[in-house]
VOVEXMAR-642890 format. One record per atom (N, C-alpha, C, O): x, y, z; residue number from 1; residue in one letter; atom name. Coordinates in Angstrom, 2 decimals. Layout:
# VOVEXMAR-642890
+---------+---------+---------+-----+-----+------+
!       x !       y !       z !   n ! res ! atom !
+---------+---------+---------+-----+-----+------+
!       X !       Y !       Z ! NUM !   A !   CA !
...
+---------+---------+---------+-----+-----+------+
This chain:
# VOVEXMAR-642890
+---------+---------+---------+-----+-----+------+
!       x !       y !       z !   n ! res ! atom !
+---------+---------+---------+-----+-----+------+
!    5.68 !   -1.11 !  -13.30 !   1 !   M !    N !
!    6.59 !   -1.61 !  -12.30 !   1 !   M !   CA !
!    5.91 !   -2.75 !  -11.55 !   1 !   M !    C !
!    4.74 !   -2.63 !  -11.16 !   1 !   M !    O !
!    6.61 !   -3.82 !  -11.37 !   2 !   E !    N !
!    6.07 !   -4.94 !  -10.63 !   2 !   E !   CA !
!    6.85 !   -5.12 !   -9.34 !   2 !   E !    C !
!    8.08 !   -5.07 !   -9.33 !   2 !   E !    O !
!    6.11 !   -5.34 !   -8.27 !   3 !   H !    N !
!    6.73 !   -5.54 !   -6.96 !   3 !   H !   CA !
!    6.52 !   -6.98 !   -6.53 !   3 !   H !    C !
!    5.53 !   -7.62 !   -6.92 !   3 !   H !    O !
!    7.42 !   -7.49 !   -5.76 !   4 !   I !    N !
!    7.33 !   -8.86 !   -5.30 !   4 !   I !   CA !
!    6.35 !   -8.99 !   -4.14 !   4 !   I !    C !
!    5.61 !   -9.97 !   -4.06 !   4 !   I !    O !
!    6.32 !   -8.02 !   -3.24 !   5 !   N !    N !
!    5.53 !   -8.17 !   -2.03 !   5 !   N !   CA !
!    4.72 !   -6.91 !   -1.72 !   5 !   N !    C !
!    5.04 !   -6.19 !   -0.77 !   5 !   N !    O !
!    3.70 !   -6.64 !   -2.49 !   6 !   E !    N !
!    2.83 !   -5.51 !   -2.22 !   6 !   E !   CA !
!    1.79 !   -5.92 !   -1.20 !   6 !   E !    C !
!    1.01 !   -6.85 !   -1.43 !   6 !   E !    O !
!    1.78 !   -5.24 !   -0.09 !   7 !   Q !    N !
!    0.84 !   -5.55 !    0.99 !   7 !   Q !   CA !
!    0.24 !   -4.26 !    1.53 !   7 !   Q !    C !
!    0.86 !   -3.20 !    1.45 !   7 !   Q !    O !
!   -0.96 !   -4.36 !    2.07 !   8 !   W !    N !
!   -1.59 !   -3.22 !    2.73 !   8 !   W !   CA !
!   -0.85 !   -2.94 !    4.04 !   8 !   W !    C !
!   -0.20 !   -3.84 !    4.58 !   8 !   W !    O !
!   -0.93 !   -1.72 !    4.55 !   9 !   P !    N !
!   -0.23 !   -1.38 !    5.80 !   9 !   P !   CA !
!   -0.59 !   -2.30 !    6.96 !   9 !   P !    C !
!    0.24 !   -2.53 !    7.84 !   9 !   P !    O !
!   -1.80 !   -2.82 !    6.99 !  10 !   E !    N !
!   -2.21 !   -3.70 !    8.09 !  10 !   E !   CA !
!   -1.33 !   -4.96 !    8.16 !  10 !   E !    C !
!   -1.04 !   -5.47 !    9.24 !  10 !   E !    O !
!   -0.93 !   -5.45 !    7.00 !  11 !   Y !    N !
!   -0.05 !   -6.62 !    6.95 !  11 !   Y !   CA !
!    1.27 !   -6.31 !    7.66 !  11 !   Y !    C !
!    1.71 !   -7.08 !    8.51 !  11 !   Y !    O !
!    1.88 !   -5.18 !    7.31 !  12 !   W !    N !
!    3.16 !   -4.81 !    7.91 !  12 !   W !   CA !
!    2.99 !   -4.47 !    9.38 !  12 !   W !    C !
!    3.85 !   -4.78 !   10.20 !  12 !   W !    O !
!    1.87 !   -3.84 !    9.71 !  13 !   H !    N !
!    1.60 !   -3.52 !   11.11 !  13 !   H !   CA !
!    1.61 !   -4.80 !   11.95 !  13 !   H !    C !
!    2.24 !   -4.83 !   13.01 !  13 !   H !    O !
!    0.94 !   -5.82 !   11.50 !  14 !   A !    N !
!    0.90 !   -7.09 !   12.25 !  14 !   A !   CA !
!    2.28 !   -7.71 !   12.36 !  14 !   A !    C !
!    2.65 !   -8.22 !   13.41 !  14 !   A !    O !
!    3.06 !   -7.66 !   11.28 !  15 !   R !    N !
!    4.40 !   -8.25 !   11.31 !  15 !   R !   CA !
!    5.30 !   -7.52 !   12.30 !  15 !   R !    C !
!    5.98 !   -8.15 !   13.11 !  15 !   R !    O !
!    5.31 !   -6.18 !   12.24 !  16 !   F !    N !
!    6.16 !   -5.41 !   13.13 !  16 !   F !   CA !
!    5.67 !   -5.47 !   14.58 !  16 !   F !    C !
!    6.48 !   -5.55 !   15.51 !  16 !   F !    O !
!    4.36 !   -5.43 !   14.76 !  17 !   E !    N !
!    3.81 !   -5.50 !   16.11 !  17 !   E !   CA !
!    4.22 !   -6.81 !   16.79 !  17 !   E !    C !
!    4.48 !   -6.84 !   17.99 !  17 !   E !    O !
!    4.27 !   -7.87 !   16.03 !  18 !   G !    N !
!    4.69 !   -9.16 !   16.56 !  18 !   G !   CA !
!    6.13 !   -9.16 !   17.06 !  18 !   G !    C !
!    6.53 !  -10.06 !   17.80 !  18 !   G !    O !
!    6.90 !   -8.17 !   16.65 !  19 !   H !    N !
!    8.29 !   -8.06 !   17.09 !  19 !   H !   CA !
!    8.49 !   -6.87 !   18.04 !  19 !   H !    C !
!    9.62 !   -6.45 !   18.28 !  19 !   H !    O !
!    7.38 !   -6.34 !   18.57 !  20 !   G !    N !
!    7.49 !   -5.30 !   19.58 !  20 !   G !   CA !
!    7.60 !   -3.88 !   19.06 !  20 !   G !    C !
!    8.09 !   -3.00 !   19.76 !  20 !   G !    O !
!    7.14 !   -3.65 !   17.82 !  21 !   F !    N !
!    7.20 !   -2.31 !   17.25 !  21 !   F !   CA !
!    5.80 !   -1.71 !   17.15 !  21 !   F !    C !
!    4.81 !   -2.43 !   17.01 !  21 !   F !    O !
!    5.73 !   -0.39 !   17.23 !  22 !   Q !    N !
!    4.48 !    0.36 !   17.12 !  22 !   Q !   CA !
!    4.53 !    1.17 !   15.83 !  22 !   Q !    C !
!    5.53 !    1.83 !   15.55 !  22 !   Q !    O !
!    3.46 !    1.13 !   15.04 !  23 !   K !    N !
!    3.39 !    1.91 !   13.80 !  23 !   K !   CA !
!    2.97 !    3.34 !   14.13 !  23 !   K !    C !
!    1.98 !    3.56 !   14.82 !  23 !   K !    O !
!    3.74 !    4.30 !   13.63 !  24 !   L !    N !
!    3.41 !    5.71 !   13.81 !  24 !   L !   CA !
!    3.31 !    6.35 !   12.43 !  24 !   L !    C !
!    4.19 !    6.17 !   11.58 !  24 !   L !    O !
!    2.26 !    7.10 !   12.21 !  25 !   D !    N !
!    2.03 !    7.76 !   10.92 !  25 !   D !   CA !
!    2.48 !    9.21 !   11.04 !  25 !   D !    C !
!    1.66 !   10.13 !   11.01 !  25 !   D !    O !
!    3.77 !    9.41 !   11.17 !  26 !   L !    N !
!    4.34 !   10.74 !   11.34 !  26 !   L !   CA !
!    4.87 !   11.34 !   10.05 !  26 !   L !    C !
!    5.02 !   12.56 !    9.94 !  26 !   L !    O !
!    5.16 !   10.51 !    9.09 !  27 !   I !    N !
!    5.89 !   10.97 !    7.90 !  27 !   I !   CA !
!    4.95 !   11.37 !    6.77 !  27 !   I !    C !
!    5.20 !   12.36 !    6.08 !  27 !   I !    O !
!    3.89 !   10.60 !    6.56 !  28 !   R !    N !
!    3.06 !   10.82 !    5.37 !  28 !   R !   CA !
!    2.48 !   12.22 !    5.29 !  28 !   R !    C !
!    2.44 !   12.81 !    4.21 !  28 !   R !    O !
!    2.04 !   12.76 !    6.42 !  29 !   K !    N !
!    1.45 !   14.11 !    6.36 !  29 !   K !   CA !
!    2.47 !   15.16 !    5.95 !  29 !   K !    C !
!    2.11 !   16.22 !    5.43 !  29 !   K !    O !
!    3.74 !   14.87 !    6.19 !  30 !   E !    N !
!    4.81 !   15.81 !    5.82 !  30 !   E !   CA !
!    5.17 !   15.73 !    4.34 !  30 !   E !    C !
!    5.63 !   16.72 !    3.77 !  30 !   E !    O !
!    4.96 !   14.59 !    3.71 !  31 !   I !    N !
!    5.41 !   14.40 !    2.33 !  31 !   I !   CA !
!    4.27 !   14.14 !    1.34 !  31 !   I !    C !
!    4.52 !   13.97 !    0.15 !  31 !   I !    O !
!    3.02 !   14.12 !    1.82 !  32 !   W !    N !
!    1.87 !   13.73 !    1.00 !  32 !   W !   CA !
!    1.77 !   14.49 !   -0.32 !  32 !   W !    C !
!    1.43 !   13.90 !   -1.34 !  32 !   W !    O !
!    2.05 !   15.77 !   -0.31 !  33 !   T !    N !
!    1.90 !   16.58 !   -1.52 !  33 !   T !   CA !
!    3.23 !   16.89 !   -2.19 !  33 !   T !    C !
!    3.28 !   17.68 !   -3.14 !  33 !   T !    O !
!    4.30 !   16.30 !   -1.73 !  34 !   E !    N !
!    5.64 !   16.56 !   -2.28 !  34 !   E !   CA !
!    5.84 !   15.77 !   -3.57 !  34 !   E !    C !
!    6.12 !   14.58 !   -3.54 !  34 !   E !    O !
!    5.68 !   16.45 !   -4.70 !  35 !   R !    N !
!    5.72 !   15.78 !   -6.01 !  35 !   R !   CA !
!    7.10 !   15.23 !   -6.37 !  35 !   R !    C !
!    7.21 !   14.37 !   -7.24 !  35 !   R !    O !
!    8.13 !   15.70 !   -5.71 !  36 !   S !    N !
!    9.47 !   15.20 !   -6.01 !  36 !   S !   CA !
!    9.71 !   13.82 !   -5.40 !  36 !   S !    C !
!   10.71 !   13.17 !   -5.70 !  36 !   S !    O !
!    8.80 !   13.36 !   -4.55 !  37 !   I !    N !
!    8.89 !   12.03 !   -3.94 !  37 !   I !   CA !
!    7.88 !   11.13 !   -4.64 !  37 !   I !    C !
!    6.72 !   11.50 !   -4.79 !  37 !   I !    O !
!    8.31 !    9.96 !   -5.07 !  38 !   E !    N !
!    7.42 !    9.04 !   -5.77 !  38 !   E !   CA !
!    6.18 !    8.74 !   -4.93 !  38 !   E !    C !
!    6.26 !    8.64 !   -3.70 !  38 !   E !    O !
!    5.03 !    8.60 !   -5.60 !  39 !   Y !    N !
!    3.77 !    8.47 !   -4.87 !  39 !   Y !   CA !
!    3.72 !    7.23 !   -3.99 !  39 !   Y !    C !
!    3.07 !    7.26 !   -2.95 !  39 !   Y !    O !
!    4.39 !    6.14 !   -4.38 !  40 !   W !    N !
!    4.33 !    4.93 !   -3.55 !  40 !   W !   CA !
!    5.03 !    5.14 !   -2.22 !  40 !   W !    C !
!    4.67 !    4.51 !   -1.22 !  40 !   W !    O !
!    6.05 !    6.01 !   -2.18 !  41 !   Y !    N !
!    6.66 !    6.34 !   -0.90 !  41 !   Y !   CA !
!    5.72 !    7.22 !   -0.07 !  41 !   Y !    C !
!    5.55 !    7.00 !    1.13 !  41 !   Y !    O !
!    5.12 !    8.20 !   -0.73 !  42 !   R !    N !
!    4.19 !    9.09 !   -0.01 !  42 !   R !   CA !
!    3.01 !    8.30 !    0.55 !  42 !   R !    C !
!    2.49 !    8.65 !    1.61 !  42 !   R !    O !
!    2.60 !    7.27 !   -0.13 !  43 !   Q !    N !
!    1.48 !    6.44 !    0.31 !  43 !   Q !   CA !
!    1.83 !    5.56 !    1.50 !  43 !   Q !    C !
!    1.01 !    5.37 !    2.39 !  43 !   Q !    O !
!    3.02 !    5.02 !    1.52 !  44 !   N !    N !
!    3.34 !    3.91 !    2.42 !  44 !   N !   CA !
!    4.43 !    4.18 !    3.45 !  44 !   N !    C !
!    4.93 !    3.24 !    4.07 !  44 !   N !    O !
!    4.81 !    5.41 !    3.64 !  45 !   M !    N !
!    5.93 !    5.71 !    4.53 !  45 !   M !   CA !
!    5.46 !    5.85 !    5.98 !  45 !   M !    C !
!    4.91 !    6.88 !    6.38 !  45 !   M !    O !
!    5.68 !    4.80 !    6.74 !  46 !   Y !    N !
!    5.36 !    4.79 !    8.17 !  46 !   Y !   CA !
!    6.66 !    4.68 !    8.94 !  46 !   Y !    C !
!    7.69 !    4.26 !    8.41 !  46 !   Y !    O !
!    6.59 !    5.04 !   10.20 !  47 !   L !    N !
!    7.71 !    4.89 !   11.11 !  47 !   L !   CA !
!    7.34 !    3.81 !   12.12 !  47 !   L !    C !
!    6.29 !    3.88 !   12.75 !  47 !   L !    O !
!    8.20 !    2.82 !   12.27 !  48 !   Y !    N !
!    7.99 !    1.77 !   13.28 !  48 !   Y !   CA !
!    9.02 !    1.96 !   14.38 !  48 !   Y !    C !
!   10.22 !    2.02 !   14.13 !  48 !   Y !    O !
!    8.51 !    2.06 !   15.60 !  49 !   V !    N !
!    9.36 !    2.36 !   16.75 !  49 !   V !   CA !
!    9.12 !    1.28 !   17.80 !  49 !   V !    C !
!    7.99 !    0.83 !   17.99 !  49 !   V !    O !
!   10.18 !    0.88 !   18.49 !  50 !   R !    N !
!   10.01 !   -0.07 !   19.60 !  50 !   R !   CA !
!    9.01 !    0.51 !   20.58 !  50 !   R !    C !
!    9.09 !    1.69 !   20.93 !  50 !   R !    O !
!    8.07 !   -0.33 !   21.02 !  51 !   K !    N !
!    6.98 !    0.15 !   21.88 !  51 !   K !   CA !
!    7.50 !    0.85 !   23.13 !  51 !   K !    C !
!    6.91 !    1.83 !   23.57 !  51 !   K !    O !
!    8.58 !    0.36 !   23.72 !  52 !   E !    N !
!    9.08 !    0.97 !   24.95 !  52 !   E !   CA !
!    9.68 !    2.35 !   24.70 !  52 !   E !    C !
!    9.83 !    3.13 !   25.64 !  52 !   E !    O !
!   10.02 !    2.67 !   23.45 !  53 !   L !    N !
!   10.56 !    3.99 !   23.13 !  53 !   L !   CA !
!    9.48 !    5.03 !   22.88 !  53 !   L !    C !
!    9.73 !    6.23 !   22.96 !  53 !   L !    O !
!    8.27 !    4.57 !   22.57 !  54 !   V !    N !
!    7.18 !    5.50 !   22.25 !  54 !   V !   CA !
!    6.91 !    6.43 !   23.43 !  54 !   V !    C !
!    6.69 !    7.62 !   23.23 !  54 !   V !    O !
!    6.93 !    5.91 !   24.65 !  55 !   Q !    N !
!    6.66 !    6.73 !   25.83 !  55 !   Q !   CA !
!    7.80 !    7.70 !   26.14 !  55 !   Q !    C !
!    7.61 !    8.61 !   26.94 !  55 !   Q !    O !
!    8.94 !    7.53 !   25.54 !  56 !   Q !    N !
!   10.09 !    8.39 !   25.82 !  56 !   Q !   CA !
!   10.13 !    9.66 !   24.98 !  56 !   Q !    C !
!   10.91 !   10.57 !   25.26 !  56 !   Q !    O !
!    9.28 !    9.72 !   23.95 !  57 !   R !    N !
!    9.26 !   10.91 !   23.08 !  57 !   R !   CA !
!    7.83 !   11.42 !   22.97 !  57 !   R !    C !
!    6.92 !   10.68 !   22.59 !  57 !   R !    O !
!    7.65 !   12.66 !   23.32 !  58 !   E !    N !
!    6.32 !   13.27 !   23.30 !  58 !   E !   CA !
!    5.70 !   13.21 !   21.90 !  58 !   E !    C !
!    4.50 !   12.96 !   21.77 !  58 !   E !    O !
!    6.50 !   13.42 !   20.88 !  59 !   Q !    N !
!    6.01 !   13.37 !   19.50 !  59 !   Q !   CA !
!    5.46 !   11.99 !   19.17 !  59 !   Q !    C !
!    4.46 !   11.88 !   18.47 !  59 !   Q !    O !
!    6.10 !   10.94 !   19.64 !  60 !   F !    N !
!    5.63 !    9.58 !   19.40 !  60 !   F !   CA !
!    4.33 !    9.33 !   20.14 !  60 !   F !    C !
!    3.40 !    8.73 !   19.59 !  60 !   F !    O !
!    4.25 !    9.77 !   21.38 !  61 !   E !    N !
!    3.02 !    9.58 !   22.16 !  61 !   E !   CA !
!    1.85 !   10.31 !   21.52 !  61 !   E !    C !
!    0.74 !    9.77 !   21.47 !  61 !   E !    O !
!    2.07 !   11.52 !   21.04 !  62 !   R !    N !
!    1.00 !   12.28 !   20.37 !  62 !   R !   CA !
!    0.53 !   11.53 !   19.12 !  62 !   R !    C !
!   -0.66 !   11.52 !   18.80 !  62 !   R !    O !
!    1.47 !   10.92 !   18.43 !  63 !   A !    N !
!    1.13 !   10.22 !   17.18 !  63 !   A !   CA !
!    0.20 !    9.04 !   17.45 !  63 !   A !    C !
!   -0.55 !    8.64 !   16.56 !  63 !   A !    O !
!    0.23 !    8.49 !   18.64 !  64 !   L !    N !
!   -0.67 !    7.38 !   18.96 !  64 !   L !   CA !
!   -2.13 !    7.82 !   18.90 !  64 !   L !    C !
!   -3.02 !    7.00 !   18.69 !  64 !   L !    O !
!   -2.38 !    9.11 !   19.08 !  65 !   G !    N !
!   -3.74 !    9.63 !   19.04 !  65 !   G !   CA !
!   -4.25 !    9.90 !   17.63 !  65 !   G !    C !
!   -5.44 !   10.17 !   17.45 !  65 !   G !    O !
!   -3.37 !    9.81 !   16.64 !  66 !   Y !    N !
!   -3.81 !   10.03 !   15.25 !  66 !   Y !   CA !
!   -4.70 !    8.87 !   14.83 !  66 !   Y !    C !
!   -4.55 !    7.75 !   15.31 !  66 !   Y !    O !
!   -5.61 !    9.16 !   13.94 !  67 !   A !    N !
!   -6.51 !    8.12 !   13.44 !  67 !   A !   CA !
!   -5.68 !    7.03 !   12.76 !  67 !   A !    C !
!   -4.97 !    7.30 !   11.79 !  67 !   A !    O !
!   -5.78 !    5.82 !   13.28 !  68 !   D !    N !
!   -5.01 !    4.72 !   12.72 !  68 !   D !   CA !
!   -5.87 !    3.82 !   11.84 !  68 !   D !    C !
!   -5.37 !    2.85 !   11.26 !  68 !   D !    O !
!   -7.15 !    4.14 !   11.75 !  69 !   D !    N !
!   -8.04 !    3.28 !   10.98 !  69 !   D !   CA !
!   -8.35 !    3.86 !    9.61 !  69 !   D !    C !
!   -9.20 !    3.33 !    8.89 !  69 !   D !    O !
!   -7.68 !    4.95 !    9.24 !  70 !   L !    N !
!   -7.92 !    5.54 !    7.93 !  70 !   L !   CA !
!   -7.07 !    4.84 !    6.89 !  70 !   L !    C !
!   -5.86 !    4.66 !    7.06 !  70 !   L !    O !
!   -7.71 !    4.45 !    5.82 !  71 !   I !    N !
!   -6.97 !    3.91 !    4.68 !  71 !   I !   CA !
!   -6.93 !    5.02 !    3.65 !  71 !   I !    C !
!   -7.90 !    5.29 !    2.95 !  71 !   I !    O !
!   -5.78 !    5.66 !    3.56 !  72 !   L !    N !
!   -5.59 !    6.75 !    2.63 !  72 !   L !   CA !
!   -4.94 !    6.20 !    1.37 !  72 !   L !    C !
!   -3.93 !    5.50 !    1.43 !  72 !   L !    O !
!   -5.53 !    6.51 !    0.25 !  73 !   I !    N !
!   -4.95 !    6.10 !   -1.03 !  73 !   I !   CA !
!   -4.63 !    7.36 !   -1.81 !  73 !   I !    C !
!   -5.51 !    8.16 !   -2.12 !  73 !   I !    O !
!   -3.37 !    7.52 !   -2.10 !  74 !   H !    N !
!   -2.93 !    8.73 !   -2.79 !  74 !   H !   CA !
!   -3.55 !    8.79 !   -4.18 !  74 !   H !    C !
!   -3.64 !    7.78 !   -4.87 !  74 !   H !    O !
!   -3.98 !    9.98 !   -4.57 !  75 !   R !    N !
!   -4.66 !   10.13 !   -5.87 !  75 !   R !   CA !
!   -3.77 !    9.70 !   -7.03 !  75 !   R !    C !
!   -4.28 !    9.24 !   -8.05 !  75 !   R !    O !
!   -2.44 !    9.85 !   -6.89 !  76 !   D !    N !
!   -1.54 !    9.41 !   -7.96 !  76 !   D !   CA !
!   -1.59 !    7.89 !   -8.15 !  76 !   D !    C !
!   -1.42 !    7.40 !   -9.26 !  76 !   D !    O !
!   -1.83 !    7.17 !   -7.07 !  77 !   I !    N !
!   -1.98 !    5.71 !   -7.18 !  77 !   I !   CA !
!   -3.26 !    5.39 !   -7.94 !  77 !   I !    C !
!   -3.27 !    4.52 !   -8.80 !  77 !   I !    O !
!   -4.33 !    6.08 !   -7.61 !  78 !   L !    N !
!   -5.59 !    5.86 !   -8.31 !  78 !   L !   CA !
!   -5.44 !    6.17 !   -9.80 !  78 !   L !    C !
!   -5.92 !    5.41 !  -10.64 !  78 !   L !    O !
!   -4.79 !    7.28 !  -10.12 !  79 !   E !    N !
!   -4.60 !    7.65 !  -11.51 !  79 !   E !   CA !
!   -3.70 !    6.64 !  -12.24 !  79 !   E !    C !
!   -3.96 !    6.29 !  -13.39 !  79 !   E !    O !
!   -2.67 !    6.17 !  -11.55 !  80 !   A !    N !
!   -1.73 !    5.24 !  -12.19 !  80 !   A !   CA !
!   -2.36 !    3.88 !  -12.46 !  80 !   A !    C !
!   -1.98 !    3.20 !  -13.41 !  80 !   A !    O !
!   -3.31 !    3.48 !  -11.65 !  81 !   H !    N !
!   -3.86 !    2.13 !  -11.77 !  81 !   H !   CA !
!   -5.28 !    2.08 !  -12.34 !  81 !   H !    C !
!   -5.69 !    1.07 !  -12.91 !  81 !   H !    O !
!   -6.03 !    3.16 !  -12.18 !  82 !   F !    N !
!   -7.44 !    3.08 !  -12.53 !  82 !   F !   CA !
!   -7.91 !    4.13 !  -13.53 !  82 !   F !    C !
!   -9.11 !    4.20 !  -13.82 !  82 !   F !    O !
!   -7.01 !    4.93 !  -14.05 !  83 !   S !    N !
!   -7.43 !    5.86 !  -15.09 !  83 !   S !   CA !
!   -7.50 !    5.10 !  -16.42 !  83 !   S !    C !
!   -7.06 !    3.95 !  -16.49 !  83 !   S !    O !
!   -8.02 !    5.69 !  -17.41 !  84 !   L !    N !
!   -8.28 !    5.01 !  -18.68 !  84 !   L !   CA !
!   -7.01 !    4.47 !  -19.35 !  84 !   L !    C !
!   -7.01 !    3.34 !  -19.83 !  84 !   L !    O !
!   -5.96 !    5.24 !  -19.38 !  85 !   R !    N !
!   -4.73 !    4.82 !  -20.07 !  85 !   R !   CA !
!   -4.16 !    3.52 !  -19.50 !  85 !   R !    C !
!   -3.91 !    2.59 !  -20.26 !  85 !   R !    O !
!   -3.95 !    3.41 !  -18.17 !  86 !   P !    N !
!   -3.42 !    2.14 !  -17.65 !  86 !   P !   CA !
!   -4.39 !    0.98 !  -17.86 !  86 !   P !    C !
!   -3.95 !   -0.15 !  -18.10 !  86 !   P !    O !
!   -5.68 !    1.24 !  -17.78 !  87 !   L !    N !
!   -6.65 !    0.17 !  -18.01 !  87 !   L !   CA !
!   -6.57 !   -0.33 !  -19.44 !  87 !   L !    C !
!   -6.59 !   -1.54 !  -19.68 !  87 !   L !    O !
!   -6.47 !    0.58 !  -20.39 !  88 !   L !    N !
!   -6.36 !    0.18 !  -21.80 !  88 !   L !   CA !
!   -5.04 !   -0.54 !  -22.06 !  88 !   L !    C !
!   -4.99 !   -1.46 !  -22.88 !  88 !   L !    O !
!   -3.98 !   -0.12 !  -21.39 !  89 !   R !    N !
!   -2.68 !   -0.76 !  -21.58 !  89 !   R !   CA !
!   -2.72 !   -2.20 !  -21.07 !  89 !   R !    C !
!   -2.07 !   -3.08 !  -21.65 !  89 !   R !    O !
!   -3.46 !   -2.46 !  -20.00 !  90 !   R !    N !
!   -3.54 !   -3.81 !  -19.44 !  90 !   R !   CA !
!   -4.60 !   -4.68 !  -20.11 !  90 !   R !    C !
!   -4.63 !   -5.89 !  -19.90 !  90 !   R !    O !
!   -5.47 !   -4.08 !  -20.91 !  91 !   L !    N !
!   -6.58 !   -4.81 !  -21.51 !  91 !   L !   CA !
!   -6.16 !   -5.98 !  -22.40 !  91 !   L !    C !
!   -6.70 !   -7.07 !  -22.23 !  91 !   L !    O !
!   -5.22 !   -5.82 !  -23.32 !  92 !   P !    N !
!   -4.86 !   -6.97 !  -24.17 !  92 !   P !   CA !
!   -4.37 !   -8.17 !  -23.36 !  92 !   P !    C !
!   -4.77 !   -9.30 !  -23.65 !  92 !   P !    O !
!   -3.54 !   -7.95 !  -22.38 !  93 !   R !    N !
!   -3.05 !   -9.06 !  -21.57 !  93 !   R !   CA !
!   -4.20 !   -9.70 !  -20.79 !  93 !   R !    C !
!   -4.27 !  -10.93 !  -20.68 !  93 !   R !    O !
!   -5.08 !   -8.90 !  -20.25 !  94 !   A !    N !
!   -6.22 !   -9.43 !  -19.50 !  94 !   A !   CA !
!   -7.11 !  -10.28 !  -20.40 !  94 !   A !    C !
!   -7.59 !  -11.34 !  -19.98 !  94 !   A !    O !
!   -7.33 !   -9.83 !  -21.63 !  95 !   V !    N !
!   -8.16 !  -10.60 !  -22.57 !  95 !   V !   CA !
!   -7.47 !  -11.92 !  -22.91 !  95 !   V !    C !
!   -8.12 !  -12.97 !  -22.95 !  95 !   V !    O !
!   -6.15 !  -11.89 !  -23.15 !  96 !   R !    N !
!   -5.41 !  -13.13 !  -23.44 !  96 !   R !   CA !
!   -5.51 !  -14.11 !  -22.27 !  96 !   R !    C !
!   -5.77 !  -15.29 !  -22.48 !  96 !   R !    O !
!   -5.30 !  -13.63 !  -21.07 !  97 !   E !    N !
!   -5.35 !  -14.51 !  -19.89 !  97 !   E !   CA !
!   -6.74 !  -15.08 !  -19.68 !  97 !   E !    C !
!   -6.89 !  -16.25 !  -19.35 !  97 !   E !    O !
!   -7.76 !  -14.25 !  -19.87 !  98 !   F !    N !
!   -9.14 !  -14.72 !  -19.73 !  98 !   F !   CA !
!   -9.43 !  -15.80 !  -20.76 !  98 !   F !    C !
!  -10.00 !  -16.84 !  -20.43 !  98 !   F !    O !
!   -9.04 !  -15.54 !  -22.01 !  99 !   T !    N !
!   -9.30 !  -16.50 !  -23.09 !  99 !   T !   CA !
!   -8.56 !  -17.81 !  -22.84 !  99 !   T !    C !
!   -9.12 !  -18.89 !  -23.05 !  99 !   T !    O !
!   -7.34 !  -17.72 !  -22.40 ! 100 !   K !    N !
!   -6.55 !  -18.91 !  -22.10 ! 100 !   K !   CA !
!   -7.22 !  -19.74 !  -21.00 ! 100 !   K !    C !
!   -7.33 !  -20.95 !  -21.12 ! 100 !   K !    O !
!   -7.65 !  -19.09 !  -19.93 ! 101 !   R !    N !
!   -8.33 !  -19.81 !  -18.84 ! 101 !   R !   CA !
!   -9.65 !  -20.40 !  -19.31 ! 101 !   R !    C !
!  -10.00 !  -21.52 !  -18.93 ! 101 !   R !    O !
!  -10.38 !  -19.66 !  -20.12 ! 102 !   R !    N !
!  -11.68 !  -20.12 !  -20.61 ! 102 !   R !   CA !
!  -11.52 !  -21.38 !  -21.47 ! 102 !   R !    C !
!  -12.27 !  -22.34 !  -21.30 ! 102 !   R !    O !
!  -10.54 !  -21.37 !  -22.39 ! 103 !   F !    N !
!  -10.31 !  -22.53 !  -23.23 ! 103 !   F !   CA !
!   -9.82 !  -23.71 !  -22.42 ! 103 !   F !    C !
!  -10.20 !  -24.85 !  -22.70 ! 103 !   F !    O !
!   -9.00 !  -23.46 !  -21.43 ! 104 !   A !    N !
!   -8.52 !  -24.55 !  -20.56 ! 104 !   A !   CA !
!   -9.70 !  -25.18 !  -19.83 ! 104 !   A !    C !
!   -9.75 !  -26.41 !  -19.69 ! 104 !   A !    O !
!  -10.62 !  -24.38 !  -19.36 ! 105 !   R !    N !
!  -11.80 !  -24.89 !  -18.67 ! 105 !   R !   CA !
!  -12.69 !  -25.69 !  -19.63 ! 105 !   R !    C !
!  -13.22 !  -26.74 !  -19.26 ! 105 !   R !    O !
!  -12.83 !  -25.19 !  -20.85 ! 106 !   L !    N !
!  -13.63 !  -25.92 !  -21.85 ! 106 !   L !   CA !
!  -13.00 !  -27.25 !  -22.20 ! 106 !   L !    C !
!  -13.70 !  -28.24 !  -22.36 ! 106 !   L !    O !
!  -11.67 !  -27.29 !  -22.34 ! 107 !   R !    N !
!  -10.98 !  -28.56 !  -22.65 ! 107 !   R !   CA !
!  -11.16 !  -29.56 !  -21.53 ! 107 !   R !    C !
!  -11.35 !  -30.75 !  -21.79 ! 107 !   R !    O !
!  -11.10 !  -29.11 !  -20.29 ! 108 !   R !    N !
!  -11.29 !  -30.04 !  -19.17 ! 108 !   R !   CA !
!  -12.70 !  -30.59 !  -19.12 ! 108 !   R !    C !
!  -12.91 !  -31.72 !  -18.67 ! 108 !   R !    O !
!  -13.68 !  -29.82 !  -19.57 ! 109 !   S !    N !
!  -15.06 !  -30.28 !  -19.51 ! 109 !   S !   CA !
!  -15.43 !  -31.22 !  -20.65 ! 109 !   S !    C !
!  -16.48 !  -31.86 !  -20.60 ! 109 !   S !    O !
!  -14.59 !  -31.32 !  -21.67 ! 110 !   L !    N !
!  -14.88 !  -32.21 !  -22.82 ! 110 !   L !   CA !
!  -14.50 !  -33.62 !  -22.53 ! 110 !   L !    C !
!  -14.68 !  -34.49 !  -23.39 ! 110 !   L !    O !
+---------+---------+---------+-----+-----+------+
């Protein structure tokens, strides 16, 4: 599967924060091990709430105390991208692209 705009959570945090939203990590702990939900949702499901609303709900205020500097990577993501099968599947294309770039560089140097 190819996505157009894959970004780390920090990217989205900065974008939403610039518009007055606060990132709360309330959802992931509830769905982290739920196999019926695709791993990319379990990895990246955050709640963004207007900053002025955070103080109005005790659950939101408590969430501000959760560790926000943890970069959690779901094991299914690691298996999907870095186990042997996906690496071998991507190998022929990687070799073609490397060879193409290498020959282009050699032609420019001649």
